[in-house]
PDB file with one MODEL, atoms N, CA, C and O in Angstrom:
MODEL        1
ATOM      1  N   MET A   1      19.453   5.856 -51.262  1.00  0.00           N
ATOM      2  CA  MET A   1      18.036   4.933 -52.035  1.00  0.00           C
ATOM      3  C   MET A   1      18.339   3.437 -51.432  1.00  0.00           C
ATOM      4  O   MET A   1      19.264   2.907 -50.818  1.00  0.00           O
ATOM      5  N   SER A   2      17.216   3.093 -51.878  1.00  0.00           N
ATOM      6  CA  SER A   2      17.101   1.878 -51.423  1.00  0.00           C
ATOM      7  C   SER A   2      17.359   1.060 -53.030  1.00  0.00           C
ATOM      8  O   SER A   2      17.508   1.594 -54.130  1.00  0.00           O
ATOM      9  N   ASN A   3      17.343  -0.416 -52.668  1.00  0.00           N
ATOM     10  CA  ASN A   3      17.981  -1.428 -53.539  1.00  0.00           C
ATOM     11  C   ASN A   3      16.520  -1.598 -54.608  1.00  0.00           C
ATOM     12  O   ASN A   3      16.742  -1.904 -55.779  1.00  0.00           O
ATOM     13  N   LYS A   4      15.143  -1.404 -54.185  1.00  0.00           N
ATOM     14  CA  LYS A   4      14.323  -1.195 -55.047  1.00  0.00           C
ATOM     15  C   LYS A   4      14.373  -0.045 -56.632  1.00  0.00           C
ATOM     16  O   LYS A   4      14.255  -0.170 -57.851  1.00  0.00           O
ATOM     17  N   VAL A   5      14.677   1.282 -55.398  1.00  0.00           N
ATOM     18  CA  VAL A   5      14.283   2.432 -56.479  1.00  0.00           C
ATOM     19  C   VAL A   5      15.528   2.288 -57.187  1.00  0.00           C
ATOM     20  O   VAL A   5      15.366   2.552 -58.378  1.00  0.00           O
ATOM     21  N   LYS A   6      16.588   2.000 -56.928  1.00  0.00           N
ATOM     22  CA  LYS A   6      18.006   2.155 -57.755  1.00  0.00           C
ATOM     23  C   LYS A   6      17.292   1.017 -58.928  1.00  0.00           C
ATOM     24  O   LYS A   6      17.538   1.552 -60.009  1.00  0.00           O
ATOM     25  N   ASP A   7      16.694  -0.012 -59.147  1.00  0.00           N
ATOM     26  CA  ASP A   7      16.589  -0.717 -59.495  1.00  0.00           C
ATOM     27  C   ASP A   7      15.864  -0.245 -61.348  1.00  0.00           C
ATOM     28  O   ASP A   7      16.066  -0.528 -62.529  1.00  0.00           O
ATOM     29  N   ILE A   8      14.886   0.700 -60.414  1.00  0.00           N
ATOM     30  CA  ILE A   8      13.725   1.156 -61.469  1.00  0.00           C
ATOM     31  C   ILE A   8      14.159   1.707 -61.931  1.00  0.00           C
ATOM     32  O   ILE A   8      14.002   1.713 -63.152  1.00  0.00           O
ATOM     33  N   LEU A   9      15.192   2.749 -61.197  1.00  0.00           N
ATOM     34  CA  LEU A   9      15.878   3.953 -62.422  1.00  0.00           C
ATOM     35  C   LEU A   9      16.754   3.071 -63.424  1.00  0.00           C
ATOM     36  O   LEU A   9      16.399   3.033 -64.602  1.00  0.00           O
ATOM     37  N   ILE A  10      17.754   2.442 -63.057  1.00  0.00           N
ATOM     38  CA  ILE A  10      18.355   1.300 -63.647  1.00  0.00           C
ATOM     39  C   ILE A  10      17.397   0.913 -65.153  1.00  0.00           C
ATOM     40  O   ILE A  10      17.869   0.768 -66.280  1.00  0.00           O
ATOM     41  N   ILE A  11      16.222   0.829 -64.824  1.00  0.00           N
ATOM     42  CA  ILE A  11      15.482  -0.090 -65.868  1.00  0.00           C
ATOM     43  C   ILE A  11      14.211   0.726 -66.647  1.00  0.00           C
ATOM     44  O   ILE A  11      13.459   0.139 -67.424  1.00  0.00           O
ATOM     45  N   GLY A  12      14.060   2.459 -66.255  1.00  0.00           N
ATOM     46  CA  GLY A  12      13.505   3.710 -66.530  1.00  0.00           C
ATOM     47  C   GLY A  12      15.168   3.723 -68.196  1.00  0.00           C
ATOM     48  O   GLY A  12      14.991   3.397 -69.369  1.00  0.00           O
ATOM     49  N   LEU A  13      16.805   4.318 -67.405  1.00  0.00           N
ATOM     50  CA  LEU A  13      17.532   4.584 -68.343  1.00  0.00           C
ATOM     51  C   LEU A  13      17.490   3.342 -69.067  1.00  0.00           C
ATOM     52  O   LEU A  13      17.087   3.383 -70.230  1.00  0.00           O
ATOM     53  N   LEU A  14      17.849   2.222 -68.554  1.00  0.00           N
ATOM     54  CA  LEU A  14      17.742   1.061 -70.048  1.00  0.00           C
ATOM     55  C   LEU A  14      16.963   1.401 -71.247  1.00  0.00           C
ATOM     56  O   LEU A  14      17.369   1.675 -72.376  1.00  0.00           O
ATOM     57  N   ALA A  15      15.227   1.299 -70.579  1.00  0.00           N
ATOM     58  CA  ALA A  15      14.081   1.934 -71.447  1.00  0.00           C
ATOM     59  C   ALA A  15      14.442   2.721 -72.265  1.00  0.00           C
ATOM     60  O   ALA A  15      14.520   2.405 -73.452  1.00  0.00           O
ATOM     61  N   VAL A  16      14.823   4.232 -71.707  1.00  0.00           N
ATOM     62  CA  VAL A  16      15.285   5.260 -72.762  1.00  0.00           C
ATOM     63  C   VAL A  16      16.049   5.110 -73.336  1.00  0.00           C
ATOM     64  O   VAL A  16      15.906   5.408 -74.522  1.00  0.00           O
ATOM     65  N   VAL A  17      17.400   4.533 -72.867  1.00  0.00           N
ATOM     66  CA  VAL A  17      18.518   4.434 -74.474  1.00  0.00           C
ATOM     67  C   VAL A  17      17.529   3.274 -75.274  1.00  0.00           C
ATOM     68  O   VAL A  17      16.842   3.863 -76.109  1.00  0.00           O
ATOM     69  N   LEU A  18      17.231   1.640 -75.257  1.00  0.00           N
ATOM     70  CA  LEU A  18      17.234   1.550 -76.302  1.00  0.00           C
ATOM     71  C   LEU A  18      16.149   2.175 -76.987  1.00  0.00           C
ATOM     72  O   LEU A  18      16.326   2.366 -78.191  1.00  0.00           O
ATOM     73  N   LEU A  19      15.056   2.538 -76.482  1.00  0.00           N
ATOM     74  CA  LEU A  19      13.822   3.887 -77.247  1.00  0.00           C
ATOM     75  C   LEU A  19      14.986   4.939 -78.289  1.00  0.00           C
ATOM     76  O   LEU A  19      14.869   5.151 -79.496  1.00  0.00           O
ATOM     77  N   ALA A  20      15.737   5.299 -77.644  1.00  0.00           N
ATOM     78  CA  ALA A  20      16.803   6.236 -79.055  1.00  0.00           C
ATOM     79  C   ALA A  20      17.556   5.571 -79.806  1.00  0.00           C
ATOM     80  O   ALA A  20      18.180   6.086 -80.734  1.00  0.00           O
ATOM     81  N   VAL A  21      17.610   4.063 -79.442  1.00  0.00           N
ATOM     82  CA  VAL A  21      18.993   3.261 -80.724  1.00  0.00           C
ATOM     83  C   VAL A  21      17.693   3.159 -81.113  1.00  0.00           C
ATOM     84  O   VAL A  21      17.199   4.086 -81.755  1.00  0.00           O
ATOM     85  N   PHE A  22      16.904   1.977 -80.775  1.00  0.00           N
ATOM     86  CA  PHE A  22      15.823   1.660 -82.014  1.00  0.00           C
ATOM     87  C   PHE A  22      14.574   1.745 -82.080  1.00  0.00           C
ATOM     88  O   PHE A  22      13.575   1.026 -82.126  1.00  0.00           O
ATOM     89  N   ASN A  23      15.121   3.662 -82.071  1.00  0.00           N
ATOM     90  CA  ASN A  23      13.407   4.419 -82.471  1.00  0.00           C
ATOM     91  C   ASN A  23      13.289   3.974 -84.231  1.00  0.00           C
ATOM     92  O   ASN A  23      14.264   3.881 -84.977  1.00  0.00           O
ATOM     93  N   PRO A  24      12.073   3.779 -84.566  1.00  0.00           N
ATOM     94  CA  PRO A  24      11.479   3.562 -86.114  1.00  0.00           C
ATOM     95  C   PRO A  24      11.339   4.893 -86.271  1.00  0.00           C
ATOM     96  O   PRO A  24      11.241   5.220 -87.454  1.00  0.00           O
ATOM     97  N   MET A  25      11.287   5.972 -85.318  1.00  0.00           N
ATOM     98  CA  MET A  25      10.697   7.481 -86.658  1.00  0.00           C
ATOM     99  C   MET A  25      12.312   7.163 -86.736  1.00  0.00           C
ATOM    100  O   MET A  25      12.486   6.505 -87.762  1.00  0.00           O
ATOM    101  N   THR A  26      13.353   7.340 -86.166  1.00  0.00           N
ATOM    102  CA  THR A  26      15.266   7.551 -86.493  1.00  0.00           C
ATOM    103  C   THR A  26      15.395   7.192 -87.526  1.00  0.00           C
ATOM    104  O   THR A  26      15.731   7.978 -88.412  1.00  0.00           O
ATOM    105  N   ARG A  27      15.138   5.680 -87.807  1.00  0.00           N
ATOM    106  CA  ARG A  27      15.263   5.040 -88.852  1.00  0.00           C
ATOM    107  C   ARG A  27      14.944   5.905 -90.215  1.00  0.00           C
ATOM    108  O   ARG A  27      15.563   6.701 -90.921  1.00  0.00           O
ATOM    109  N   GLY A  28      13.649   5.314 -90.196  1.00  0.00           N
ATOM    110  CA  GLY A  28      12.676   6.694 -90.939  1.00  0.00           C
ATOM    111  C   GLY A  28      13.586   7.748 -91.711  1.00  0.00           C
ATOM    112  O   GLY A  28      13.668   7.792 -92.938  1.00  0.00           O
ATOM    113  N   ARG A  29      14.229   8.553 -90.870  1.00  0.00           N
ATOM    114  CA  ARG A  29      14.404   9.949 -91.233  1.00  0.00           C
ATOM    115  C   ARG A  29      16.378   9.549 -91.294  1.00  0.00           C
ATOM    116  O   ARG A  29      17.261  10.317 -91.677  1.00  0.00           O
ATOM    117  N   ASN A  30      16.498   8.461 -90.898  1.00  0.00           N
ATOM    118  CA  ASN A  30      18.142   8.536 -91.578  1.00  0.00           C
ATOM    119  C   ASN A  30      18.128   7.627 -92.961  1.00  0.00           C
ATOM    120  O   ASN A  30      19.008   7.408 -93.792  1.00  0.00           O
ATOM    121  N   ALA A  31      17.092   7.299 -92.880  1.00  0.00           N
ATOM    122  CA  ALA A  31      16.882   6.687 -94.568  1.00  0.00           C
ATOM    123  C   ALA A  31      15.960   8.110 -95.680  1.00  0.00           C
ATOM    124  O   ALA A  31      16.178   8.424 -96.850  1.00  0.00           O
ATOM    125  N   ALA A  32      15.435   8.399 -95.166  1.00  0.00           N
ATOM    126  CA  ALA A  32      15.535  10.274 -95.852  1.00  0.00           C
ATOM    127  C   ALA A  32      16.151  10.658 -96.651  1.00  0.00           C
ATOM    128  O   ALA A  32      16.035  10.814 -97.867  1.00  0.00           O
ATOM    129  N   SER A  33      17.488  10.974 -95.295  1.00  0.00           N
ATOM    130  CA  SER A  33      18.365  11.290 -95.477  1.00  0.00           C
ATOM    131  C   SER A  33      19.127  10.946 -96.535  1.00  0.00           C
ATOM    132  O   SER A  33      19.404  11.638 -97.515  1.00  0.00           O
ATOM    133  N   ASN A  34      19.600   9.341 -96.175  1.00  0.00           N
ATOM    134  CA  ASN A  34      20.072   8.419 -97.316  1.00  0.00           C
ATOM    135  C   ASN A  34      19.665   9.064 -98.829  1.00  0.00           C
ATOM    136  O   ASN A  34      20.468   9.667 -99.541  1.00  0.00           O
ATOM    137  N   ASN A  35      18.567   8.868 -99.090  1.00  0.00           N
ATOM    138  CA  ASN A  35      17.888   8.792-100.121  1.00  0.00           C
ATOM    139  C   ASN A  35      17.866  10.353-100.760  1.00  0.00           C
ATOM    140  O   ASN A  35      17.296  10.609-101.821  1.00  0.00           O
ATOM    141  N   ASP A  36      18.573  11.347 -99.953  1.00  0.00           N
ATOM    142  CA  ASP A  36      18.311  12.672-100.348  1.00  0.00           C
ATOM    143  C   ASP A  36      20.431  12.261-100.695  1.00  0.00           C
ATOM    144  O   ASP A  36      20.566  12.005-101.892  1.00  0.00           O
ATOM    145  N   ASP A  37      20.968  12.232-100.398  1.00  0.00           N
ATOM    146  CA  ASP A  37      22.576  11.851-101.005  1.00  0.00           C
ATOM    147  C   ASP A  37      22.420  11.109-101.949  1.00  0.00           C
ATOM    148  O   ASP A  37      22.993  11.593-102.925  1.00  0.00           O
ATOM    149  N   ILE A  38      21.930  10.161-102.181  1.00  0.00           N
ATOM    150  CA  ILE A  38      21.345   9.449-103.290  1.00  0.00           C
ATOM    151  C   ILE A  38      21.238  10.365-104.957  1.00  0.00           C
ATOM    152  O   ILE A  38      21.911  10.470-105.982  1.00  0.00           O
ATOM    153  N   VAL A  39      19.911  10.891-104.379  1.00  0.00           N
ATOM    154  CA  VAL A  39      19.411  11.952-105.338  1.00  0.00           C
ATOM    155  C   VAL A  39      20.652  12.651-105.591  1.00  0.00           C
ATOM    156  O   VAL A  39      20.940  12.726-106.786  1.00  0.00           O
ATOM    157  N   ILE A  40      21.270  13.058-104.971  1.00  0.00           N
ATOM    158  CA  ILE A  40      22.738  14.954-104.865  1.00  0.00           C
ATOM    159  C   ILE A  40      22.972  13.642-105.133  1.00  0.00           C
ATOM    160  O   ILE A  40      22.022  12.927-105.452  1.00  0.00           O
ATOM    161  N   ASN A  41      24.437  13.056-105.034  1.00  0.00           N
ATOM    162  CA  ASN A  41      25.354  12.451-105.702  1.00  0.00           C
ATOM    163  C   ASN A  41      24.672  11.896-107.717  1.00  0.00           C
ATOM    164  O   ASN A  41      25.360  12.034-108.728  1.00  0.00           O
ATOM    165  N   ALA A  42      23.376  11.376-107.683  1.00  0.00           N
ATOM    166  CA  ALA A  42      23.032  10.605-108.997  1.00  0.00           C
ATOM    167  C   ALA A  42      23.113  11.858-109.763  1.00  0.00           C
ATOM    168  O   ALA A  42      23.601  11.799-110.892  1.00  0.00           O
ATOM    169  N   ILE A  43      22.367  13.894-108.925  1.00  0.00           N
ATOM    170  CA  ILE A  43      22.901  14.575-110.257  1.00  0.00           C
ATOM    171  C   ILE A  43      23.732  14.464-110.925  1.00  0.00           C
ATOM    172  O   ILE A  43      23.938  14.224-112.114  1.00  0.00           O
ATOM    173  N   ASP A  44      24.596  14.793-109.483  1.00  0.00           N
ATOM    174  CA  ASP A  44      25.736  15.435-109.756  1.00  0.00           C
ATOM    175  C   ASP A  44      26.958  14.828-110.741  1.00  0.00           C
ATOM    176  O   ASP A  44      27.874  15.576-111.082  1.00  0.00           O
ATOM    177  N   ASN A  45      26.926  13.813-111.055  1.00  0.00           N
ATOM    178  CA  ASN A  45      27.285  12.678-111.882  1.00  0.00           C
ATOM    179  C   ASN A  45      26.802  12.674-113.123  1.00  0.00           C
ATOM    180  O   ASN A  45      27.500  12.807-114.128  1.00  0.00           O
ATOM    181  N   TYR A  46      25.642  12.528-113.111  1.00  0.00           N
ATOM    182  CA  TYR A  46      24.730  13.108-114.595  1.00  0.00           C
ATOM    183  C   TYR A  46      25.115  14.190-115.471  1.00  0.00           C
ATOM    184  O   TYR A  46      25.215  14.139-116.697  1.00  0.00           O
ATOM    185  N   LYS A  47      25.425  15.680-114.319  1.00  0.00           N
ATOM    186  CA  LYS A  47      26.033  16.314-115.045  1.00  0.00           C
ATOM    187  C   LYS A  47      27.576  16.392-115.729  1.00  0.00           C
ATOM    188  O   LYS A  47      28.046  16.886-116.754  1.00  0.00           O
ATOM    189  N   ALA A  48      28.179  15.500-114.397  1.00  0.00           N
ATOM    190  CA  ALA A  48      30.033  15.602-114.797  1.00  0.00           C
ATOM    191  C   ALA A  48      29.729  14.509-115.936  1.00  0.00           C
ATOM    192  O   ALA A  48      30.464  14.694-116.905  1.00  0.00           O
ATOM    193  N   GLU A  49      28.858  13.431-116.091  1.00  0.00           N
ATOM    194  CA  GLU A  49      28.931  12.507-117.342  1.00  0.00           C
ATOM    195  C   GLU A  49      28.691  12.974-118.745  1.00  0.00           C
ATOM    196  O   GLU A  49      29.047  12.494-119.821  1.00  0.00           O
ATOM    197  N   THR A  50      28.133  13.823-118.505  1.00  0.00           N
ATOM    198  CA  THR A  50      27.233  14.281-119.826  1.00  0.00           C
ATOM    199  C   THR A  50      27.507  16.032-120.171  1.00  0.00           C
ATOM    200  O   THR A  50      27.718  16.650-121.215  1.00  0.00           O
ATOM    201  N   GLY A  51      27.410  16.339-119.062  1.00  0.00           N
ATOM    202  CA  GLY A  51      28.082  17.872-119.238  1.00  0.00           C
ATOM    203  C   GLY A  51      26.542  19.131-119.414  1.00  0.00           C
ATOM    204  O   GLY A  51      26.476  20.353-119.546  1.00  0.00           O
ATOM    205  N   TYR A  52      25.757  18.286-119.344  1.00  0.00           N
ATOM    206  CA  TYR A  52      24.113  18.917-118.990  1.00  0.00           C
ATOM    207  C   TYR A  52      24.430  19.947-117.429  1.00  0.00           C
ATOM    208  O   TYR A  52      25.014  19.716-116.371  1.00  0.00           O
ATOM    209  N   SER A  53      23.561  21.351-118.101  1.00  0.00           N
ATOM    210  CA  SER A  53      24.367  22.077-117.105  1.00  0.00           C
ATOM    211  C   SER A  53      22.582  22.618-116.599  1.00  0.00           C
ATOM    212  O   SER A  53      22.411  23.338-115.616  1.00  0.00           O
ATOM    213  N   GLY A  54      21.646  22.213-117.298  1.00  0.00           N
ATOM    214  CA  GLY A  54      20.562  22.710-116.541  1.00  0.00           C
ATOM    215  C   GLY A  54      20.140  21.760-115.440  1.00  0.00           C
ATOM    216  O   GLY A  54      20.743  20.773-115.019  1.00  0.00           O
ATOM    217  N   GLU A  55      18.626  22.420-114.949  1.00  0.00           N
ATOM    218  CA  GLU A  55      18.358  22.594-113.419  1.00  0.00           C
ATOM    219  C   GLU A  55      18.150  20.590-113.846  1.00  0.00           C
ATOM    220  O   GLU A  55      17.954  19.972-114.893  1.00  0.00           O
ATOM    221  N   ILE A  56      18.285  20.287-112.752  1.00  0.00           N
ATOM    222  CA  ILE A  56      17.360  18.854-112.257  1.00  0.00           C
ATOM    223  C   ILE A  56      16.923  18.396-111.521  1.00  0.00           C
ATOM    224  O   ILE A  56      17.248  18.923-110.457  1.00  0.00           O
ATOM    225  N   THR A  57      16.074  17.360-111.364  1.00  0.00           N
ATOM    226  CA  THR A  57      15.435  17.263-110.150  1.00  0.00           C
ATOM    227  C   THR A  57      15.552  15.459-110.128  1.00  0.00           C
ATOM    228  O   THR A  57      15.460  14.649-111.050  1.00  0.00           O
ATOM    229  N   GLY A  58      15.789  15.274-108.665  1.00  0.00           N
ATOM    230  CA  GLY A  58      15.681  13.711-108.533  1.00  0.00           C
ATOM    231  C   GLY A  58      13.980  13.069-108.140  1.00  0.00           C
ATOM    232  O   GLY A  58      13.341  13.699-107.298  1.00  0.00           O
ATOM    233  N   GLU A  59      13.460  12.064-108.667  1.00  0.00           N
ATOM    234  CA  GLU A  59      12.311  11.567-108.185  1.00  0.00           C
ATOM    235  C   GLU A  59      12.062  10.509-107.444  1.00  0.00           C
ATOM    236  O   GLU A  59      11.550   9.850-108.349  1.00  0.00           O
ATOM    237  N   MET A  60      11.996   9.630-106.293  1.00  0.00           N
ATOM    238  CA  MET A  60      12.224   8.510-105.966  1.00  0.00           C
ATOM    239  C   MET A  60      10.504   8.041-106.171  1.00  0.00           C
ATOM    240  O   MET A  60       9.499   8.560-105.686  1.00  0.00           O
ATOM    241  N   LYS A  61      10.632   7.010-106.969  1.00  0.00           N
ATOM    242  CA  LYS A  61       9.631   6.370-107.713  1.00  0.00           C
ATOM    243  C   LYS A  61       9.595   4.866-107.036  1.00  0.00           C
ATOM    244  O   LYS A  61      10.609   4.174-107.134  1.00  0.00           O
ATOM    245  N   ASN A  62       8.539   4.403-106.413  1.00  0.00           N
ATOM    246  CA  ASN A  62       8.232   3.508-105.723  1.00  0.00           C
ATOM    247  C   ASN A  62       6.947   2.472-106.540  1.00  0.00           C
ATOM    248  O   ASN A  62       5.779   2.716-106.841  1.00  0.00           O
ATOM    249  N   PHE A  63       7.725   1.378-106.686  1.00  0.00           N
ATOM    250  CA  PHE A  63       6.596   0.762-107.651  1.00  0.00           C
ATOM    251  C   PHE A  63       6.314  -1.414-106.775  1.00  0.00           C
ATOM    252  O   PHE A  63       6.225  -2.630-106.948  1.00  0.00           O
ATOM    253  N   GLY A  64       6.322  -0.689-106.229  1.00  0.00           N
ATOM    254  CA  GLY A  64       6.540  -2.189-104.874  1.00  0.00           C
ATOM    255  C   GLY A  64       7.582  -3.291-105.305  1.00  0.00           C
ATOM    256  O   GLY A  64       7.974  -3.802-104.256  1.00  0.00           O
ATOM    257  N   CYS A  65       8.089  -3.774-106.178  1.00  0.00           N
ATOM    258  CA  CYS A  65       9.046  -4.353-106.260  1.00  0.00           C
ATOM    259  C   CYS A  65      10.175  -3.921-105.913  1.00  0.00           C
ATOM    260  O   CYS A  65      10.669  -4.273-104.842  1.00  0.00           O
ATOM    261  N   HIS A  66      10.627  -3.309-106.522  1.00  0.00           N
ATOM    262  CA  HIS A  66      11.424  -1.904-106.555  1.00  0.00           C
ATOM    263  C   HIS A  66      11.261  -0.472-106.785  1.00  0.00           C
ATOM    264  O   HIS A  66      10.263   0.086-107.242  1.00  0.00           O
ATOM    265  N   THR A  67      12.609   0.176-106.331  1.00  0.00           N
ATOM    266  CA  THR A  67      12.552   1.776-106.672  1.00  0.00           C
ATOM    267  C   THR A  67      13.503   2.331-106.822  1.00  0.00           C
ATOM    268  O   THR A  67      14.630   2.408-106.333  1.00  0.00           O
ATOM    269  N   GLU A  68      12.306   3.181-108.412  1.00  0.00           N
ATOM    270  CA  GLU A  68      14.141   3.514-109.244  1.00  0.00           C
ATOM    271  C   GLU A  68      13.549   5.482-109.042  1.00  0.00           C
ATOM    272  O   GLU A  68      12.520   6.158-109.017  1.00  0.00           O
ATOM    273  N   LEU A  69      15.254   5.641-108.931  1.00  0.00           N
ATOM    274  CA  LEU A  69      14.977   7.084-109.082  1.00  0.00           C
ATOM    275  C   LEU A  69      15.565   7.797-110.494  1.00  0.00           C
ATOM    276  O   LEU A  69      16.484   7.349-111.180  1.00  0.00           O
ATOM    277  N   TRP A  70      14.689   9.189-110.777  1.00  0.00           N
ATOM    278  CA  TRP A  70      14.421   9.197-112.308  1.00  0.00           C
ATOM    279  C   TRP A  70      14.423  10.607-112.126  1.00  0.00           C
ATOM    280  O   TRP A  70      13.626  11.250-111.443  1.00  0.00           O
ATOM    281  N   LEU A  71      15.707  11.183-113.015  1.00  0.00           N
ATOM    282  CA  LEU A  71      16.293  12.291-113.284  1.00  0.00           C
ATOM    283  C   LEU A  71      15.313  13.743-114.260  1.00  0.00           C
ATOM    284  O   LEU A  71      15.106  13.675-115.472  1.00  0.00           O
ATOM    285  N   VAL A  72      14.959  14.653-113.579  1.00  0.00           N
ATOM    286  CA  VAL A  72      13.568  15.106-114.240  1.00  0.00           C
ATOM    287  C   VAL A  72      14.480  16.145-114.945  1.00  0.00           C
ATOM    288  O   VAL A  72      15.383  16.533-114.203  1.00  0.00           O
ATOM    289  N   GLY A  73      14.478  16.773-116.356  1.00  0.00           N
ATOM    290  CA  GLY A  73      14.940  18.177-116.624  1.00  0.00           C
ATOM    291  C   GLY A  73      13.913  19.133-116.218  1.00  0.00           C
ATOM    292  O   GLY A  73      12.959  18.758-115.536  1.00  0.00           O
ATOM    293  N   PRO A  74      14.053  20.370-116.602  1.00  0.00           N
ATOM    294  CA  PRO A  74      13.116  21.530-116.486  1.00  0.00           C
ATOM    295  C   PRO A  74      11.943  21.178-117.078  1.00  0.00           C
ATOM    296  O   PRO A  74      11.101  21.656-116.317  1.00  0.00           O
ATOM    297  N   LYS A  75      11.320  20.589-118.044  1.00  0.00           N
ATOM    298  CA  LYS A  75      10.361  20.544-119.092  1.00  0.00           C
ATOM    299  C   LYS A  75       9.816  19.585-118.696  1.00  0.00           C
ATOM    300  O   LYS A  75       8.741  19.363-119.253  1.00  0.00           O
ATOM    301  N   GLY A  76      10.277  18.523-117.531  1.00  0.00           N
ATOM    302  CA  GLY A  76       9.275  17.586-117.055  1.00  0.00           C
ATOM    303  C   GLY A  76       9.933  16.129-118.316  1.00  0.00           C
ATOM    304  O   GLY A  76       9.432  15.029-118.550  1.00  0.00           O
ATOM    305  N   GLU A  77      10.948  16.653-118.764  1.00  0.00           N
ATOM    306  CA  GLU A  77      11.919  15.199-119.388  1.00  0.00           C
ATOM    307  C   GLU A  77      11.878  14.500-118.359  1.00  0.00           C
ATOM    308  O   GLU A  77      11.547  14.854-117.228  1.00  0.00           O
ATOM    309  N   VAL A  78      12.326  13.140-118.840  1.00  0.00           N
ATOM    310  CA  VAL A  78      13.504  12.190-118.177  1.00  0.00           C
ATOM    311  C   VAL A  78      14.192  12.177-118.661  1.00  0.00           C
ATOM    312  O   VAL A  78      13.992  12.364-119.861  1.00  0.00           O
ATOM    313  N   LEU A  79      15.368  11.990-118.284  1.00  0.00           N
ATOM    314  CA  LEU A  79      16.787  12.659-118.027  1.00  0.00           C
ATOM    315  C   LEU A  79      17.405  11.206-118.247  1.00  0.00           C
ATOM    316  O   LEU A  79      18.158  10.644-119.043  1.00  0.00           O
ATOM    317  N   GLN A  80      16.591  10.877-116.976  1.00  0.00           N
ATOM    318  CA  GLN A  80      17.791   9.232-116.889  1.00  0.00           C
ATOM    319  C   GLN A  80      17.166   7.895-115.547  1.00  0.00           C
ATOM    320  O   GLN A  80      16.833   7.848-114.362  1.00  0.00           O
ATOM    321  N   LYS A  81      17.243   7.447-116.145  1.00  0.00           N
ATOM    322  CA  LYS A  81      16.296   6.439-115.115  1.00  0.00           C
ATOM    323  C   LYS A  81      17.075   5.596-114.365  1.00  0.00           C
ATOM    324  O   LYS A  81      17.936   5.021-115.030  1.00  0.00           O
ATOM    325  N   TYR A  82      17.050   5.303-113.051  1.00  0.00           N
ATOM    326  CA  TYR A  82      18.117   4.673-112.649  1.00  0.00           C
ATOM    327  C   TYR A  82      17.609   3.600-111.467  1.00  0.00           C
ATOM    328  O   TYR A  82      16.639   4.157-110.953  1.00  0.00           O
ATOM    329  N   THR A  83      17.884   1.964-110.622  1.00  0.00           N
ATOM    330  CA  THR A  83      17.101   1.153-110.270  1.00  0.00           C
ATOM    331  C   THR A  83      17.885   1.250-108.831  1.00  0.00           C
ATOM    332  O   THR A  83      19.081   0.982-108.723  1.00  0.00           O
ATOM    333  N   VAL A  84      16.867   1.763-107.497  1.00  0.00           N
ATOM    334  CA  VAL A  84      17.959   1.914-106.424  1.00  0.00           C
ATOM    335  C   VAL A  84      17.609   0.944-105.720  1.00  0.00           C
ATOM    336  O   VAL A  84      16.558   0.644-105.154  1.00  0.00           O
ATOM    337  N   TYR A  85      19.248   0.176-105.872  1.00  0.00           N
ATOM    338  CA  TYR A  85      18.569  -1.328-104.719  1.00  0.00           C
ATOM    339  C   TYR A  85      19.753  -0.973-103.465  1.00  0.00           C
ATOM    340  O   TYR A  85      20.814  -0.446-103.799  1.00  0.00           O
ATOM    341  N   ASN A  86      19.538  -1.233-102.337  1.00  0.00           N
ATOM    342  CA  ASN A  86      20.161  -1.161-100.953  1.00  0.00           C
ATOM    343  C   ASN A  86      21.533   0.456-100.991  1.00  0.00           C
ATOM    344  O   ASN A  86      22.565   0.675-100.357  1.00  0.00           O
ATOM    345  N   GLY A  87      20.859   1.147-101.957  1.00  0.00           N
ATOM    346  CA  GLY A  87      21.669   2.927-101.760  1.00  0.00           C
ATOM    347  C   GLY A  87      22.591   2.677-102.816  1.00  0.00           C
ATOM    348  O   GLY A  87      23.539   3.380-103.167  1.00  0.00           O
ATOM    349  N   GLU A  88      22.123   1.384-103.367  1.00  0.00           N
ATOM    350  CA  GLU A  88      22.790   2.182-104.908  1.00  0.00           C
ATOM    351  C   GLU A  88      22.370   1.743-105.751  1.00  0.00           C
ATOM    352  O   GLU A  88      21.628   0.761-105.749  1.00  0.00           O
ATOM    353  N   LEU A  89      22.902   2.636-107.102  1.00  0.00           N
ATOM    354  CA  LEU A  89      22.428   3.311-108.129  1.00  0.00           C
ATOM    355  C   LEU A  89      22.376   1.861-109.310  1.00  0.00           C
ATOM    356  O   LEU A  89      22.853   0.956-108.626  1.00  0.00           O
ATOM    357  N   TYR A  90      22.051   1.299-110.615  1.00  0.00           N
ATOM    358  CA  TYR A  90      22.017   0.212-111.574  1.00  0.00           C
ATOM    359  C   TYR A  90      21.158   0.970-112.402  1.00  0.00           C
ATOM    360  O   TYR A  90      20.757   0.503-113.469  1.00  0.00           O
TER     361      TYR A  90
ENDMDL
END
């Protein structure tokens, strides 16, 4: 192969690798799975601390300047509220 063809193939391969690494869609999916992990851990911790045995759902609420995680019981009652900052609960 000529040097021009090799250069084009190398640039194309580099572009594909860069897109795979820096793809915003991939970052979004990872963020969503991180949120799932945060919710699951918060529910498990709440149950362990309080002895609650009922069903709990976690709802992420974005208020623009901050995000909250609400743990909600089966009747719609809010059991606990956390502020989420950089993947940590406060």
